[in-house]
C-alpha positions as CSV (number, residue, x, y, z in Angstrom):
1,X,-190.1,165.1,220.6
2,X,-188.4,168.4,219.8
3,X,-185.3,167.2,221.6
4,X,-185.2,164.0,219.6
5,X,-185.6,165.8,216.3
6,X,-182.8,168.2,217.3
7,X,-180.5,165.3,218.2
8,X,-181.3,163.6,214.9
9,X,-180.6,166.7,212.9
10,X,-177.3,167.3,214.8
11,X,-176.1,163.7,214.1
12,X,-177.3,163.8,210.5
13,X,-175.2,167.0,210.1
14,X,-172.0,165.8,211.7
15,X,-171.7,162.4,209.9
16,X,-171.8,163.9,206.4
17,X,-169.4,166.7,207.5
18,X,-166.8,164.2,208.6
19,X,-167.4,162.2,205.5
20,X,-166.9,165.3,203.3
21,X,-163.6,166.2,205.0
22,X,-162.4,162.6,204.6
23,X,-163.3,162.8,200.9
24,X,-161.5,166.1,200.5
25,X,-158.4,164.7,202.2
26,X,-158.5,161.6,200.1
27,X,-158.8,163.7,196.9
28,X,-155.9,166.0,197.9
29,X,-153.4,163.3,198.8
30,X,-151.1,162.7,195.8
31,X,-149.5,159.3,195.3
32,X,-147.3,160.7,192.6
33,X,-146.1,163.5,194.8
34,X,-145.3,161.1,197.6
35,X,-143.3,158.9,195.3
36,X,-141.5,161.9,193.8
37,X,-140.5,163.1,197.3
38,X,-139.0,159.7,198.1
39,X,-137.0,159.7,194.8
40,X,-135.7,163.2,195.4
41,X,-134.6,162.4,199.0
42,X,-132.8,159.2,197.9
43,X,-131.0,161.1,195.2
44,X,-129.4,163.3,197.8
45,X,-127.5,160.3,199.3
46,X,-127.8,158.3,202.6
47,X,-128.6,161.5,204.5
48,X,-126.8,160.4,207.6
49,X,-127.1,163.0,210.4
50,X,-124.2,165.5,210.5
51,X,-123.0,164.7,207.0
52,X,-123.1,166.7,203.7
53,X,-125.9,164.6,202.4
54,X,-127.8,165.1,205.6
55,X,-127.4,168.9,205.3
56,X,-128.6,168.7,201.6
57,X,-131.7,166.9,202.8
58,X,-132.4,169.4,205.5
59,X,-132.2,172.3,202.9
60,X,-134.5,170.3,200.6
61,X,-137.0,169.8,203.4
62,X,-136.8,173.5,204.5
63,X,-137.6,174.6,201.0
64,X,-140.5,172.2,200.7
65,X,-142.1,173.5,203.9
66,X,-141.3,177.1,203.0
67,X,-142.9,176.7,199.6
68,X,-146.1,175.9,201.5
69,X,-145.8,179.3,203.3
70,X,-145.3,177.5,206.6
71,X,-143.1,178.9,209.4
72,X,-139.9,176.9,209.3
73,X,-137.2,176.4,211.9
74,X,-133.8,174.6,211.5
75,X,-132.2,173.1,214.6
76,X,-128.5,172.1,214.8
77,X,-128.6,169.1,217.1
78,X,-125.9,168.0,219.4
79,X,-122.7,166.4,217.9
80,X,-122.3,162.8,217.0
81,X,-119.9,160.5,215.1
82,X,-120.4,160.7,211.4
83,X,-119.7,158.5,208.4
84,X,-120.4,159.3,204.7
85,X,-119.2,157.1,201.9
86,X,-118.5,159.1,198.7
87,X,-117.2,156.7,196.1
88,X,-116.1,153.1,196.0
89,X,-115.3,150.3,193.6
90,X,-114.6,146.6,194.1
91,X,-113.3,144.6,191.1
92,X,-112.1,140.9,190.9
93,X,-109.7,139.8,188.1
94,X,-108.6,136.4,186.9
95,X,-106.3,136.7,183.9
96,X,-108.1,138.7,181.3
97,X,-111.5,138.3,183.0
98,X,-112.6,141.3,185.0
99,X,-115.7,141.1,187.3
100,X,-117.0,144.3,189.0
101,X,-118.8,143.4,192.2
102,X,-121.6,146.0,191.7
103,X,-123.5,145.1,194.8
104,X,-120.6,145.9,197.1
105,X,-121.6,148.5,199.8
106,X,-119.3,149.7,202.6
107,X,-120.2,148.9,206.2
108,X,-120.6,152.0,208.3
109,X,-117.2,153.4,209.6
110,X,-115.1,151.5,207.1
111,X,-111.9,153.4,206.6
112,X,-111.0,155.1,203.3
113,X,-108.4,153.1,201.4
114,X,-107.1,152.1,197.9
115,X,-105.7,148.7,197.0
116,X,-104.4,147.4,193.7
117,X,-104.2,143.7,192.8
118,X,-104.1,141.8,196.1
119,X,-104.9,138.1,196.4
120,X,-108.3,137.1,197.6
121,X,-109.1,134.0,199.6
122,X,-112.4,132.5,200.7
123,X,-112.0,131.9,204.5
124,X,-114.3,130.7,207.2
125,X,-112.4,131.8,210.2
126,X,-110.7,135.1,211.3
127,X,-108.0,133.0,213.0
128,X,-106.8,131.6,209.7
129,X,-103.2,133.0,209.3
130,X,-103.6,133.2,205.5
131,X,-105.9,136.3,206.0
132,X,-103.0,138.6,206.9
133,X,-102.2,141.0,204.0
134,X,-104.9,139.6,201.8
135,X,-108.5,140.3,200.7
136,X,-110.9,137.9,202.3
137,X,-114.3,136.6,201.2
138,X,-115.6,135.8,204.7
139,X,-118.2,133.4,206.0
140,X,-120.7,134.4,208.7
141,X,-121.7,137.7,210.3
142,X,-118.5,139.7,210.1
143,X,-119.9,142.8,211.9
144,X,-120.9,140.6,214.9
145,X,-117.3,139.2,215.2
146,X,-115.6,142.2,213.7
147,X,-112.9,142.6,216.4
148,X,-111.5,139.1,215.6
149,X,-111.6,139.7,211.9
150,X,-109.8,143.0,212.3
151,X,-107.1,141.3,214.4
152,X,-106.5,139.0,211.4
153,X,-104.8,142.0,209.6
154,X,-106.7,141.3,206.4
155,X,-106.5,144.3,204.0
156,X,-110.2,144.2,203.1
157,X,-113.1,141.9,203.9
158,X,-116.0,141.0,201.7
159,X,-119.1,139.5,203.4
160,X,-122.2,138.0,201.9
161,X,-124.5,137.7,205.0
162,X,-127.0,136.1,205.1
163,X,-125.6,134.0,202.3
164,X,-128.8,132.8,200.6
165,X,-130.7,133.8,197.4
166,X,-133.9,134.6,199.3
167,X,-132.4,137.2,201.8
168,X,-130.1,139.1,199.5
169,X,-130.1,138.0,195.9
170,X,-128.8,141.2,194.3
171,X,-128.4,143.5,197.3
172,X,-126.6,143.3,200.7
173,X,-127.5,144.2,204.3
174,X,-125.4,147.1,205.6
175,X,-124.0,146.9,209.2
176,X,-122.2,149.2,211.5
177,X,-118.6,148.4,212.5
178,X,-117.9,149.1,216.2
179,X,-114.6,151.0,216.5
180,X,-112.9,153.4,218.8
181,X,-112.1,157.0,217.7
182,X,-114.0,157.0,214.4
183,X,-112.9,154.6,211.6
184,X,-112.6,150.9,212.1
185,X,-109.2,149.4,211.3
186,X,-110.2,147.2,208.3
187,X,-112.7,148.1,205.6
188,X,-115.7,145.7,205.1
189,X,-118.0,145.5,202.1
190,X,-121.2,143.7,202.1
191,X,-121.9,141.9,198.8
192,X,-125.0,140.1,197.4
193,X,-125.4,136.3,197.3
194,X,-125.2,136.6,193.5
195,X,-121.9,138.4,193.6
196,X,-120.5,136.0,196.2
197,X,-121.4,133.0,194.0
198,X,-119.7,134.7,191.0
199,X,-116.6,135.2,193.1
200,X,-116.5,131.7,194.4
201,X,-116.8,130.3,190.8
202,X,-113.7,132.3,189.9
203,X,-111.8,131.1,193.0
204,X,-112.6,127.5,192.1
205,X,-110.7,127.8,188.8
206,X,-107.6,129.6,190.1
207,X,-106.1,132.6,191.8
208,X,-108.1,135.8,191.9
209,X,-106.8,139.3,192.4
210,X,-108.9,142.1,194.0
211,X,-108.7,145.8,193.4
212,X,-110.8,148.0,195.7
213,X,-111.1,151.6,196.9
214,X,-113.3,153.7,199.1
215,X,-113.5,157.4,199.6
216,X,-115.3,158.2,202.8
217,X,-115.6,161.1,205.3
218,X,-115.4,160.1,208.9
219,X,-115.6,162.6,211.8
220,X,-118.1,164.4,213.9
221,X,-121.0,166.5,212.9
222,X,-124.3,168.1,214.1
223,X,-127.4,166.6,212.5
224,X,-129.9,169.2,211.3
225,X,-133.6,168.9,212.2
226,X,-136.2,170.8,210.3
227,X,-139.5,171.9,212.0
228,X,-142.4,173.6,210.3
229,X,-145.6,174.9,211.8
230,X,-149.3,175.6,211.0
231,X,-150.3,178.0,213.8
232,X,-153.3,177.0,215.9
233,X,-155.7,179.1,217.9
234,X,-153.6,178.0,220.9
235,X,-149.9,178.6,219.9
236,X,-148.5,177.2,223.1
237,X,-149.7,173.6,222.6
238,X,-149.1,171.6,219.5
239,X,-149.7,168.2,217.8
240,X,-146.5,166.9,216.2
241,X,-146.0,164.8,213.1
242,X,-142.5,163.5,212.7
243,X,-140.1,161.1,211.0
244,X,-136.4,160.5,211.2
245,X,-134.6,162.0,208.1
246,X,-131.5,159.8,208.1
247,X,-131.0,156.5,206.5
248,X,-129.8,155.1,209.8
249,X,-128.8,151.8,208.2
250,X,-126.4,153.6,205.9
251,X,-128.0,152.4,202.7
252,X,-130.2,154.4,200.2
253,X,-133.0,154.6,202.8
254,X,-136.1,154.7,200.6
255,X,-138.4,152.9,202.9
256,X,-136.3,153.6,206.0
257,X,-137.0,156.4,206.1
258,X,-137.6,158.6,203.0
259,X,-141.1,157.1,203.0
260,X,-141.8,158.5,206.5
261,X,-140.4,161.9,205.5
262,X,-142.5,161.9,202.4
263,X,-145.7,161.2,204.4
264,X,-145.0,164.0,206.9
265,X,-144.3,166.5,204.0
266,X,-147.5,165.3,202.3
267,X,-149.6,165.7,205.4
268,X,-148.3,169.3,205.7
269,X,-149.0,169.9,202.0
270,X,-152.6,168.6,202.2
271,X,-153.4,170.3,205.5
272,X,-152.2,173.7,204.2
273,X,-154.1,173.3,200.9
274,X,-157.4,172.4,202.7
275,X,-156.9,175.2,205.2
276,X,-156.4,177.7,202.4
277,X,-159.4,176.3,200.6
278,X,-161.6,176.7,203.7
279,X,-162.2,172.9,204.0
280,X,-160.4,172.9,207.3
281,X,-160.6,175.5,210.0
282,X,-157.6,176.8,212.0
283,X,-156.8,174.0,214.4
284,X,-157.4,174.4,218.1
285,X,-153.7,173.8,218.7
286,X,-150.7,174.3,216.4
287,X,-149.7,171.5,214.1
288,X,-145.9,170.9,213.8
289,X,-144.0,168.8,211.3
290,X,-140.5,167.7,212.3
291,X,-137.9,165.7,210.2
292,X,-135.2,164.6,212.7
293,X,-131.6,164.9,211.5
294,X,-130.7,161.6,213.2
295,X,-133.1,159.0,214.6
296,X,-133.7,159.2,218.4
297,X,-130.5,161.4,218.9
298,X,-132.3,164.4,217.5
299,X,-135.6,163.7,219.2
300,X,-133.8,163.7,222.5
301,X,-132.1,166.9,221.7
302,X,-135.5,168.5,220.8
303,X,-137.0,167.5,224.2
304,X,-133.9,168.7,226.0
305,X,-133.7,172.1,224.3
306,X,-137.3,173.0,223.3
307,X,-138.6,174.7,226.4
308,X,-141.5,172.9,228.0
309,X,-142.0,170.8,224.9
310,X,-143.1,167.6,226.8
311,X,-145.8,169.6,228.6
312,X,-147.0,171.4,225.4
313,X,-147.3,168.4,223.1
314,X,-150.9,167.1,222.9
315,X,-149.8,164.1,220.8
316,X,-147.0,162.8,218.5
317,X,-147.7,160.9,215.3
318,X,-144.4,159.4,214.1
319,X,-143.7,157.7,210.8
320,X,-141.1,155.0,210.2
321,X,-141.1,152.5,207.3
322,X,-144.3,153.6,205.5
323,X,-143.2,152.5,202.0
324,X,-143.4,148.7,201.7
325,X,-144.6,145.4,203.2
326,X,-143.4,142.0,202.3
327,X,-146.5,139.9,202.9
328,X,-149.5,142.1,203.8
329,X,-151.2,145.4,202.8
330,X,-151.8,146.7,206.3
331,X,-151.6,149.9,208.3
332,X,-150.2,149.5,211.8
333,X,-150.4,151.9,214.8
334,X,-148.2,151.3,217.9
335,X,-148.1,151.1,220.8
336,X,-151.5,150.4,222.1
337,X,-150.3,149.1,225.5
338,X,-149.3,152.5,226.9
339,X,-151.9,154.1,229.1
340,X,-151.3,157.7,227.8
341,X,-151.9,156.5,224.3
342,X,-155.4,155.1,224.8
343,X,-157.3,158.2,223.6
344,X,-155.2,158.6,220.4
345,X,-155.2,154.9,219.6
346,X,-159.0,155.0,220.1
347,X,-159.2,157.9,217.6
348,X,-157.2,156.0,215.1
349,X,-159.3,152.9,215.5
350,X,-162.5,154.9,214.8
351,X,-160.9,156.2,211.6
352,X,-159.4,152.9,210.5
353,X,-162.7,151.1,211.1
354,X,-164.8,153.9,209.3
355,X,-162.8,153.6,206.1
356,X,-161.9,149.9,206.3
357,X,-161.9,148.4,202.7
358,X,-163.1,151.6,201.1
359,X,-161.5,152.4,197.7
360,X,-158.1,154.0,198.2
361,X,-157.9,153.2,201.9
362,X,-156.7,150.1,203.8
363,X,-157.8,146.5,203.5
364,X,-156.3,145.5,206.8
365,X,-155.2,147.4,210.0
366,X,-154.1,146.7,213.5
367,X,-152.7,148.3,216.5
368,X,-149.9,146.5,218.4
369,X,-147.8,146.5,221.5
370,X,-144.6,148.3,221.8
371,X,-141.8,147.2,219.4
372,X,-139.4,150.0,220.2
373,X,-136.6,151.3,218.1
374,X,-138.1,154.5,216.7
375,X,-138.6,158.1,217.7
376,X,-142.0,157.9,219.2
377,X,-140.6,156.0,222.2
378,X,-138.4,158.9,223.2
379,X,-141.6,160.8,224.1
380,X,-142.5,157.9,226.5
381,X,-139.2,158.0,228.3
382,X,-139.7,159.9,231.6
383,X,-136.0,160.6,231.7
384,X,-136.2,162.3,228.3
385,X,-139.4,164.2,228.9
386,X,-138.8,165.2,232.5
387,X,-141.5,163.0,233.9
388,X,-144.5,163.2,231.6
389,X,-145.4,160.3,229.3
390,X,-146.4,162.1,226.1
391,X,-149.1,160.4,223.9
392,X,-147.0,159.1,221.0
393,X,-147.7,156.6,218.3
394,X,-145.9,155.4,215.2
395,X,-147.9,154.7,211.9
396,X,-146.2,152.3,209.5
397,X,-146.7,149.6,206.9
398,X,-143.7,147.4,207.9
399,X,-141.1,147.1,210.7
400,X,-137.7,145.5,210.9
401,X,-136.4,143.0,208.4
402,X,-138.5,139.9,209.4
403,X,-142.1,139.3,210.6
404,X,-142.7,140.1,214.3
405,X,-145.5,138.3,216.1
406,X,-147.2,140.3,218.9
407,X,-150.1,139.4,221.2
408,X,-153.1,141.7,220.9
409,X,-153.5,144.1,223.8
410,X,-156.3,142.8,226.1
411,X,-159.5,144.9,225.9
412,X,-158.7,146.4,222.4
413,X,-160.7,145.0,219.6
414,X,-158.9,144.5,216.2
415,X,-161.8,144.3,213.8
416,X,-159.6,145.1,210.8
417,X,-157.2,142.3,211.4
418,X,-157.5,139.3,209.0
419,X,-155.0,137.0,210.7
420,X,-155.3,134.9,213.8
421,X,-157.4,136.7,216.5
422,X,-154.8,136.0,219.2
423,X,-151.8,137.2,217.2
424,X,-150.8,140.4,215.3
425,X,-148.2,139.7,212.7
426,X,-146.3,142.9,211.9
427,X,-145.2,142.9,208.3
428,X,-141.5,143.6,207.4
429,X,-139.3,145.0,204.6
430,X,-137.2,142.6,202.5
431,X,-134.5,145.3,202.1
432,X,-134.4,146.5,205.7
433,X,-131.1,148.3,206.3
434,X,-129.8,147.1,203.0
435,X,-128.3,148.5,199.8
436,X,-131.5,147.4,198.1
437,X,-133.6,149.9,200.1
438,X,-134.3,151.9,196.9
439,X,-137.5,153.3,195.5
440,X,-137.5,150.6,192.8
441,X,-137.7,147.9,195.5
442,X,-140.1,149.7,197.9
443,X,-142.2,152.8,197.1
444,X,-142.3,152.3,193.4
445,X,-143.5,148.7,193.8
446,X,-146.1,149.5,196.5
447,X,-146.9,153.2,196.4
448,X,-150.3,152.6,198.0
449,X,-148.6,152.1,201.3
450,X,-147.5,155.8,201.3
451,X,-151.0,156.9,200.4
452,X,-152.7,154.7,203.1
453,X,-150.3,155.8,205.8
454,X,-150.8,159.5,204.9
455,X,-154.6,159.1,205.1
456,X,-154.5,157.2,208.4
457,X,-152.3,159.8,210.1
458,X,-154.1,162.9,208.9
459,X,-157.6,161.6,209.5
460,X,-156.5,160.1,212.8
461,X,-155.1,163.5,213.9
462,X,-158.3,165.3,212.9
463,X,-160.4,162.8,214.7
464,X,-158.2,163.1,217.9
465,X,-158.2,166.9,217.8
466,X,-162.0,167.1,217.3
467,X,-163.1,164.5,219.8
468,X,-160.4,164.3,222.5
């Protein structure tokens, strides 16, 4: 009887303690601070690795972590090709009528240029001889067939792709031009469906002249990664929160990935505040926070140069696209089909289930199979890690630019999923890799995503460290 009473008292003590910590974390997370961080990062520019805006972002993050009195390290990663657009303008003129194509956004590695008053034609094929020496409003996916369009010797190419009011009404996707030795031979601007329609209306009534210019820096640079640390009782091993700090699509990058950066900074802020207040004890292992200078590139550099990192990391919690969702209000954790991830996915599921549909938490959640394409997967590459598969998950509210359907992993229940039981539908961003990836279209519209992803990651980490 005494043993039974002792067990009852122990469990009665533990459950409220965990509930109290969760309540304190919930109270400390600031949606306003998360939104402000996204806005401040986007204001710095596209933040491409190795560029001036990337360096400004690294300095901003270094200060944010230093202001928390954390130990901060800056890493200059290995060199890569860089592109940073500085200023551009695209204007159509027909007689006295002047139309500025405000949605125009340069594709990555478009060369710097300046053109005054050249004729523009709407053409469907790069083999049309009329393209030579003119500006072209092109049909189709120009980046995919860029070599043929470049061979047409057009002076500048405008592209509305996909050309429909649903996909890009007032913004444009931004694509990378494949070129040797830096700059591509012909500049390409994406434009919105709305601007393309305005331009076509002009062309139907007569000749149209185009003036356009682009100032851009193209070269090579070293992305700058920022790593901060809360020391644990064991300083050799560490749990790592991370997010890529560049707008790898080349646009403003609010959701992809200032949202992920903001969540990592917020978790560091809340963890330090609760540590200082005595709500949290010094963790058993150190907790590190990394913002990669360039997605995947910098993660690989870290594993190659940080001595024994793959052996010392107890788990990685990565953030990518944590700021919006086109159709659902869900928190996702991936991947759940990697053997090394089973303990951390299980910890997340306990937390996600415990707080399911509570005020301020998530109404829907799921874990899903590997989607790829983000930094957590580098830690599961034996080539990158030297043979060890590091437990590594990504927490997010959307992925890619269209819905992705994934089969649930056999043997893992999904009690928080409200869709079909045999299918996980991963939500998406309407402005993925687009000029419309701004705070106004993402984190300002749906700030609860930032808050939910912050809570899931921090509480999931605490659960994992406590019960692993």
